[in-house]
VEXMI-207047 format. One record per residue (C-alpha): residue number from 1; residue in one letter; x, y, z. Coordinates in steps of 0.02 Angstrom, whole numbers, plus 50000, padded with zeros to 5 digits. Example, Ala and Ser with C-alpha at 12.3 -4.5 7.8 and 13.67 -1.06 7.14 Angstrom:
REM VEXMI-207047
{site 1 A {50615 49775 50390}}
{site 2 S {50684 49947 50357}}
REM end
This chain:
REM VEXMI-207047
{site 1 M {51376 43302 46045}}
{site 2 I {51250 43217 46133}}
{site 3 V {51351 43120 46259}}
{site 4 G {51470 43304 46263}}
{site 5 A {51304 43389 46305}}
{site 6 V {51245 43301 46436}}
{site 7 G {51418 43271 46507}}
{site 8 L {51441 43464 46513}}
{site 9 I {51245 43489 46572}}
{site 10 Y {51292 43350 46727}}
{site 11 S {51458 43457 46763}}
{site 12 F {51366 43614 46807}}
{site 13 I {51218 43520 46898}}
{site 14 D {51372 43421 47004}}
{site 15 A {51475 43584 47036}}
{site 16 P {51457 43637 47228}}
{site 17 S {51305 43756 47249}}
{site 18 S {51369 43817 47453}}
{site 19 V {51520 43849 47539}}
{site 20 E {51470 43722 47669}}
{site 21 E {51484 43586 47510}}
{site 22 V {51676 43660 47485}}
{site 23 Q {51702 43622 47669}}
{site 24 E {51637 43460 47671}}
{site 25 M {51751 43437 47529}}
{site 26 L {51916 43529 47584}}
{site 27 A {51889 43417 47769}}
{site 28 A {51888 43268 47646}}
{site 29 E {52010 43310 47569}}
{site 30 H {52099 43334 47712}}
{site 31 H {52071 43168 47782}}
{site 32 G {51952 43233 47955}}
{site 33 D {52077 43337 48019}}
{site 34 V {51987 43492 48006}}
{site 35 D {51900 43513 48192}}
{site 36 A {51732 43601 48240}}
{site 37 S {51805 43752 48286}}
{site 38 Q {51902 43776 48139}}
{site 39 T {51769 43711 48046}}
{site 40 A {51627 43865 48098}}
{site 41 S {51768 43986 48127}}
{site 42 A {51778 43962 47910}}
{site 43 A {51604 43969 47881}}
{site 44 D {51580 44162 47988}}
{site 45 A {51721 44187 47851}}
{site 46 A {51631 44135 47731}}
{site 47 Q {51476 44229 47791}}
{site 48 A {51573 44395 47800}}
{site 49 K {51566 44417 47581}}
{site 50 N {51634 44602 47579}}
{site 51 D {51781 44573 47673}}
{site 52 H {51919 44607 47560}}
{site 53 E {52035 44429 47542}}
{site 54 G {51846 44302 47610}}
{site 55 S {51877 44150 47656}}
{site 56 H {51987 44002 47579}}
{site 57 A {51830 43887 47541}}
{site 58 D {51734 44020 47455}}
{site 59 H {51894 44037 47361}}
{site 60 V {51877 43872 47294}}
{site 61 L {51700 43903 47276}}
{site 62 T {51701 44028 47151}}
{site 63 Q {51870 43907 47066}}
{site 64 L {51754 43738 47056}}
{site 65 K {51604 43863 46993}}
{site 66 N {51693 43931 46854}}
{site 67 K {51776 43751 46801}}
{site 68 P {51620 43713 46683}}
{site 69 W {51631 43870 46618}}
{site 70 T {51830 43863 46602}}
{site 71 A {51786 43686 46499}}
{site 72 I {51656 43756 46400}}
{site 73 Y {51771 43923 46357}}
{site 74 T {51917 43832 46319}}
{site 75 S {51845 43710 46194}}
{site 76 T {51745 43852 46122}}
{site 77 L {51892 43958 46082}}
{site 78 F {52026 43831 46044}}
{site 79 F {51914 43771 45884}}
{site 80 F {51853 43943 45826}}
{site 81 L {52028 43994 45829}}
{site 82 L {52097 43829 45768}}
{site 83 A {51947 43866 45622}}
{site 84 L {52003 44056 45606}}
{site 85 G {52194 44016 45577}}
{site 86 A {52152 43890 45442}}
{site 87 F {52071 44018 45351}}
{site 88 A {52245 44152 45378}}
{site 89 F {52358 44004 45280}}
{site 90 Y {52206 44018 45163}}
{site 91 T {52205 44189 45145}}
{site 92 I {52403 44185 45129}}
{site 93 Q {52367 44030 44982}}
{site 94 H {52294 44176 44867}}
{site 95 A {52390 44338 44912}}
{site 96 S {52527 44250 44896}}
{site 97 Q {52482 44182 44740}}
{site 98 A {52535 44000 44783}}
{site 99 G {52531 43884 44637}}
{site 100 W {52559 43714 44753}}
{site 101 S {52417 43739 44857}}
{site 102 P {52229 43754 44748}}
{site 103 V {52172 43588 44742}}
{site 104 L {52169 43600 44957}}
{site 105 F {52084 43753 44937}}
{site 106 R {51896 43655 44961}}
{site 107 V {51960 43564 45121}}
{site 108 M {52038 43740 45182}}
{site 109 E {51862 43815 45157}}
{site 110 G {51769 43687 45231}}
{site 111 I {51876 43683 45399}}
{site 112 S {51862 43911 45393}}
{site 113 Q {51647 43866 45381}}
{site 114 Y {51649 43833 45585}}
{site 115 M {51681 44013 45605}}
{site 116 L {51523 44064 45587}}
{site 117 P {51457 43945 45747}}
{site 118 G {51585 43933 45822}}
{site 119 G {51595 44147 45838}}
{site 120 I {51428 44125 45861}}
{site 121 I {51447 44015 46039}}
{site 122 L {51578 44116 46100}}
{site 123 F {51488 44273 46101}}
{site 124 V {51362 44195 46200}}
{site 125 L {51479 44131 46327}}
{site 126 F {51526 44334 46335}}
{site 127 V {51374 44376 46343}}
{site 128 F {51342 44263 46500}}
{site 129 S {51535 44329 46588}}
{site 130 A {51459 44487 46583}}
{site 131 F {51281 44452 46652}}
{site 132 N {51402 44377 46791}}
{site 133 M {51353 44189 46771}}
{site 134 N {51508 44144 46786}}
{site 135 Q {51688 44241 46819}}
{site 136 I {51794 44205 46677}}
{site 137 F {51859 44366 46672}}
{site 138 I {51859 44442 46851}}
{site 139 W {51869 44656 46790}}
{site 140 M {51678 44627 46737}}
{site 141 D {51636 44612 46920}}
{site 142 P {51617 44793 46999}}
{site 143 D {51635 44735 47160}}
{site 144 I {51833 44659 47121}}
{site 145 V {51845 44852 46993}}
{site 146 A {51810 44956 47141}}
{site 147 N {51946 44863 47272}}
{site 148 D {52063 44830 47143}}
{site 149 P {52169 44976 47117}}
{site 150 V {52269 44898 46937}}
{site 151 I {52093 44839 46862}}
{site 152 A {52034 44988 46909}}
{site 153 A {52156 45082 46803}}
{site 154 K {52105 44977 46655}}
{site 155 T {51924 45008 46630}}
{site 156 G {51937 45133 46513}}
{site 157 Y {51980 44965 46391}}
{site 158 L {51898 44851 46508}}
{site 159 N {51740 44873 46512}}
{site 160 V {51585 44780 46449}}
{site 161 P {51488 44894 46336}}
{site 162 F {51678 44883 46233}}
{site 163 F {51734 44731 46265}}
{site 164 L {51580 44671 46195}}
{site 165 I {51581 44792 46046}}
{site 166 R {51753 44734 46007}}
{site 167 A {51698 44547 45995}}
{site 168 I {51569 44600 45886}}
{site 169 I {51700 44691 45761}}
{site 170 Y {51814 44552 45746}}
{site 171 I {51696 44397 45749}}
{site 172 G {51596 44506 45624}}
{site 173 G {51732 44559 45511}}
{site 174 W {51817 44387 45525}}
{site 175 V {51662 44304 45457}}
{site 176 L {51608 44443 45343}}
{site 177 L {51767 44434 45245}}
{site 178 S {51770 44248 45255}}
{site 179 K {51641 44233 45170}}
{site 180 M {51656 44352 45033}}
{site 181 I {51817 44271 44997}}
{site 182 I {51725 44072 44989}}
{site 183 G {51590 44160 44922}}
{site 184 N {51694 44212 44768}}
{site 185 S {51792 44048 44750}}
{site 186 R {51642 43946 44731}}
{site 187 K {51597 44075 44575}}
{site 188 L {51736 44059 44508}}
{site 189 D {51675 43848 44466}}
{site 190 N {51532 43909 44375}}
{site 191 T {51608 44073 44276}}
{site 192 P {51786 44068 44232}}
{site 193 D {51807 44259 44266}}
{site 194 M {51976 44323 44313}}
{site 195 K {51903 44468 44411}}
{site 196 L {51856 44340 44519}}
{site 197 H {52008 44284 44578}}
{site 198 K {52088 44467 44583}}
{site 199 K {51969 44507 44712}}
{site 200 N {52000 44376 44800}}
{site 201 F {52186 44424 44779}}
{site 202 K {52126 44586 44867}}
{site 203 L {52016 44522 44978}}
{site 204 S {52134 44405 45048}}
{site 205 A {52262 44545 45081}}
{site 206 I {52150 44667 45168}}
{site 207 F {52092 44501 45295}}
{site 208 L {52279 44479 45337}}
{site 209 V {52297 44669 45355}}
{site 210 F {52124 44679 45478}}
{site 211 F {52184 44499 45541}}
{site 212 I {52364 44546 45602}}
{site 213 V {52284 44686 45710}}
{site 214 T {52124 44605 45792}}
{site 215 E {52231 44437 45821}}
{site 216 S {52331 44526 45930}}
{site 217 M {52198 44623 46011}}
{site 218 M {52079 44453 46031}}
{site 219 S {52222 44392 46121}}
{site 220 W {52212 44540 46238}}
{site 221 D {52034 44537 46266}}
{site 222 W {51987 44362 46263}}
{site 223 I {52157 44264 46367}}
{site 224 M {52268 44405 46426}}
{site 225 S {52130 44490 46510}}
{site 226 I {52106 44333 46624}}
{site 227 D {52250 44374 46721}}
{site 228 T {52213 44559 46756}}
{site 229 H {52389 44624 46831}}
{site 230 W {52492 44540 46684}}
{site 231 F {52524 44575 46531}}
{site 232 S {52663 44512 46366}}
{site 233 T {52712 44624 46231}}
{site 234 L {52721 44459 46150}}
{site 235 F {52577 44362 46188}}
{site 236 G {52474 44407 46034}}
{site 237 W {52624 44307 45921}}
{site 238 Y {52608 44196 46034}}
{site 239 V {52416 44155 46028}}
{site 240 F {52453 44169 45841}}
{site 241 A {52568 44036 45835}}
{site 242 S {52463 43918 45915}}
{site 243 M {52310 43937 45806}}
{site 244 F {52393 43935 45667}}
{site 245 V {52468 43773 45690}}
{site 246 A {52334 43700 45758}}
{site 247 G {52253 43778 45604}}
{site 248 I {52354 43672 45477}}
{site 249 T {52381 43528 45571}}
{site 250 A {52182 43508 45554}}
{site 251 I {52204 43560 45350}}
{site 252 A {52326 43402 45347}}
{site 253 L {52212 43282 45438}}
{site 254 V {52062 43326 45342}}
{site 255 T {52165 43298 45198}}
{site 256 V {52225 43115 45227}}
{site 257 Y {52068 43047 45301}}
{site 258 L {51971 43106 45122}}
{site 259 K {52116 43025 44998}}
{site 260 K {52089 42881 45126}}
{site 261 L {51924 42882 45075}}
{site 262 G {51948 42917 44878}}
{site 263 Y {51886 43089 44869}}
{site 264 L {52046 43192 44833}}
{site 265 D {52151 43095 44699}}
{site 266 F {52228 43251 44629}}
{site 267 V {52299 43275 44803}}
{site 268 H {52478 43195 44806}}
{site 269 S {52634 43164 44924}}
{site 270 S {52701 43324 44905}}
{site 271 H {52541 43394 44971}}
{site 272 I {52553 43325 45085}}
{site 273 H {52754 43336 45134}}
{site 274 D {52729 43514 45128}}
{site 275 L {52567 43530 45247}}
{site 276 A {52687 43448 45349}}
{site 277 K {52839 43553 45337}}
{site 278 Y {52740 43689 45397}}
{site 279 M {52690 43598 45547}}
{site 280 F {52838 43563 45579}}
{site 281 A {52912 43747 45549}}
{site 282 F {52764 43831 45643}}
{site 283 S {52790 43712 45799}}
{site 284 I {52971 43767 45798}}
{site 285 F {52905 43933 45775}}
{site 286 W {52771 43929 45927}}
{site 287 T {52920 43837 46043}}
{site 288 Y {53032 43984 45986}}
{site 289 L {52893 44122 46063}}
{site 290 W {52859 44025 46219}}
{site 291 F {53049 44029 46263}}
{site 292 S {53079 44225 46206}}
{site 293 Q {52918 44263 46330}}
{site 294 F {52960 44139 46466}}
{site 295 L {53141 44192 46452}}
{site 296 L {53138 44382 46466}}
{site 297 I {53019 44354 46617}}
{site 298 W {53114 44257 46723}}
{site 299 Y {53279 44377 46683}}
{site 300 S {53207 44522 46713}}
{site 301 N {53137 44445 46888}}
{site 302 I {52990 44573 46911}}
{site 303 P {52864 44500 47018}}
{site 304 E {52718 44567 46923}}
{site 305 E {52774 44483 46796}}
{site 306 V {52847 44318 46889}}
{site 307 T {52685 44275 46948}}
{site 308 Y {52603 44212 46787}}
{site 309 Y {52713 44088 46774}}
{site 310 A {52744 44036 46953}}
{site 311 A {52557 43991 46945}}
{site 312 R {52583 43897 46818}}
{site 313 I {52749 43812 46863}}
{site 314 Q {52679 43767 47053}}
{site 315 D {52498 43723 47008}}
{site 316 Y {52517 43661 46830}}
{site 317 Q {52690 43558 46832}}
{site 318 L {52614 43410 46700}}
{site 319 P {52506 43494 46583}}
{site 320 F {52611 43703 46565}}
{site 321 F {52784 43553 46527}}
{site 322 G {52666 43409 46451}}
{site 323 M {52622 43530 46306}}
{site 324 L {52800 43612 46282}}
{site 325 A {52832 43415 46261}}
{site 326 L {52710 43387 46161}}
{site 327 N {52705 43541 46049}}
{site 328 F {52879 43529 46008}}
{site 329 I {52993 43386 46042}}
{site 330 F {52885 43281 45981}}
{site 331 P {52841 43361 45820}}
{site 332 T {53029 43394 45799}}
{site 333 L {53089 43241 45804}}
{site 334 I {52938 43156 45711}}
{site 335 L {52947 43243 45585}}
{site 336 M {53127 43319 45566}}
{site 337 N {53141 43166 45432}}
{site 338 S {53097 43228 45244}}
{site 339 D {53019 43037 45235}}
{site 340 F {52898 43056 45390}}
{site 341 K {52820 43188 45305}}
{site 342 R {52761 43101 45152}}
{site 343 I {52700 42954 45262}}
{site 344 N {52498 42988 45300}}
{site 345 W {52495 42868 45474}}
{site 346 I {52634 42974 45535}}
{site 347 V {52567 43127 45484}}
{site 348 I {52411 43091 45550}}
{site 349 F {52483 43057 45736}}
{site 350 S {52605 43210 45714}}
{site 351 G {52441 43288 45702}}
{site 352 I {52348 43215 45854}}
{site 353 I {52525 43259 45988}}
{site 354 I {52510 43445 45903}}
{site 355 L {52309 43471 45917}}
{site 356 V {52291 43392 46095}}
{site 357 G {52469 43459 46150}}
{site 358 H {52398 43656 46071}}
{site 359 Y {52213 43631 46164}}
{site 360 L {52336 43600 46324}}
{site 361 N {52403 43772 46257}}
{site 362 F {52248 43866 46283}}
{site 363 Y {52198 43767 46460}}
{site 364 V {52371 43820 46536}}
{site 365 M {52335 43986 46463}}
{site 366 I {52153 44017 46541}}
{site 367 S {52121 43887 46683}}
{site 368 P {52252 43961 46803}}
{site 369 G {52163 44139 46809}}
{site 370 T {51990 44046 46818}}
{site 371 V {51997 43872 46927}}
{site 372 G {52187 43900 47023}}
{site 373 A {52229 43766 47096}}
{site 374 S {52082 43659 47107}}
{site 375 W {52108 43618 46914}}
{site 376 F {52080 43421 46843}}
{site 377 I {52052 43371 46660}}
{site 378 G {51882 43259 46708}}
{site 379 I {51698 43256 46659}}
{site 380 P {51687 43443 46594}}
{site 381 E {51833 43449 46506}}
{site 382 I {51818 43295 46405}}
{site 383 S {51621 43341 46383}}
{site 384 S {51651 43514 46325}}
{site 385 I {51795 43461 46199}}
{site 386 L {51671 43320 46156}}
{site 387 L {51532 43430 46108}}
{site 388 I {51623 43563 46008}}
{site 389 A {51724 43465 45926}}
{site 390 G {51573 43361 45841}}
{site 391 L {51483 43516 45811}}
{site 392 F {51666 43550 45723}}
{site 393 I {51678 43403 45638}}
{site 394 F {51497 43422 45584}}
{site 395 V {51513 43585 45505}}
{site 396 V {51656 43554 45429}}
{site 397 F {51603 43378 45316}}
{site 398 N {51419 43446 45305}}
{site 399 A {51515 43619 45207}}
{site 400 I {51624 43490 45112}}
{site 401 G {51506 43392 45072}}
{site 402 K {51422 43487 44981}}
{site 403 V {51533 43566 44845}}
{site 404 N {51635 43504 44693}}
{site 405 L {51801 43456 44792}}
{site 406 L {51913 43508 44632}}
{site 407 P {51906 43712 44611}}
{site 408 K {51879 43744 44449}}
{site 409 N {51960 43877 44338}}
{site 410 N {52060 43946 44461}}
{site 411 P {52225 43984 44370}}
{site 412 F {52355 43876 44483}}
{site 413 L {52252 43741 44475}}
{site 414 K {52362 43650 44333}}
{site 415 E {52522 43703 44433}}
{site 416 S {52424 43643 44598}}
{site 417 K {52395 43456 44510}}
{site 418 D {52585 43436 44439}}
{site 419 F {52685 43530 44607}}
{site 420 H {52808 43389 44647}}
REM end
């Protein structure tokens, strides 16, 4: 966390602060081909800030200023949604009365505990955006809205007060229900009262209904609105598949790690096998949604839709197609074999690939609309991952370390222990 914080602070300090700095950078990139007259005309264009298109240097300056903001936003959102995905998987176990998974409940609950600190950090970033400290959400800039009829037509939904209110409802609802459900699970350890189990069944069903609606709206607000002119009716499901498989993968990695340390002797290879099956299945599900969204837009060839993929294929070719390989080809080839799903080091290896791939997926969803062609994965991105991943690990293992890893008095506990 310390290394990440230092690197992120350096990234903000190192970001260019003037058009002149950017002009020097662009001139150096072109090996000095930019002559004095070109530089002067670029400076004149930059000073004419009210010009609708502005200068190239001014545009690049905005992108480079956005770079550290984009890095910390991507990491914060990725780990928050990972924890939310893990909790959604946990509530599905309650709502479906699953008998195989109770021995894994403490791991799922521990990962879910990151939702509160992660949600607070995320909301603070939204407030910074609302005060125009960055241009992650261009629709928050009144000058841009005034000159863009497409964005202006969406202001009934995309306006700062309503955006922040919705964010409070999403985060508040998810965190509140998670605290209630996890609290009942902990109480069940001390009180063999089936009313607590039945409460969690009902609360989990309520959460899943609330989640399936708010998750779609969240994906529109927090990711899709970055590319304000573009929209996709599949986007909510696409984001869900990514966060869900990342959450399941995190559950598998933490479980294998704790078992290696000797803390989960009641968890055996059949539980790991089932988690790996979910990793495999939802990797394919994510790919199905990726391909469906891409194919429909490619086939229709409507300019305002195609521009989303054109920007990513032209400027983000390596991460765009690279994350497709990491999220589909490698997990499918590795986890297709049933025996491999029971081998811990293979599950760990596959899990790391999946998490890296889905981080890149979020990066490719966010960065083209904020950083554009000025992207590269460097100090801001690595530092942000270290900072947020460090906080995530600290919160999760601190939460797990405070509780009995075997949930007591769960009516399905014996079935879970005997699962094979």
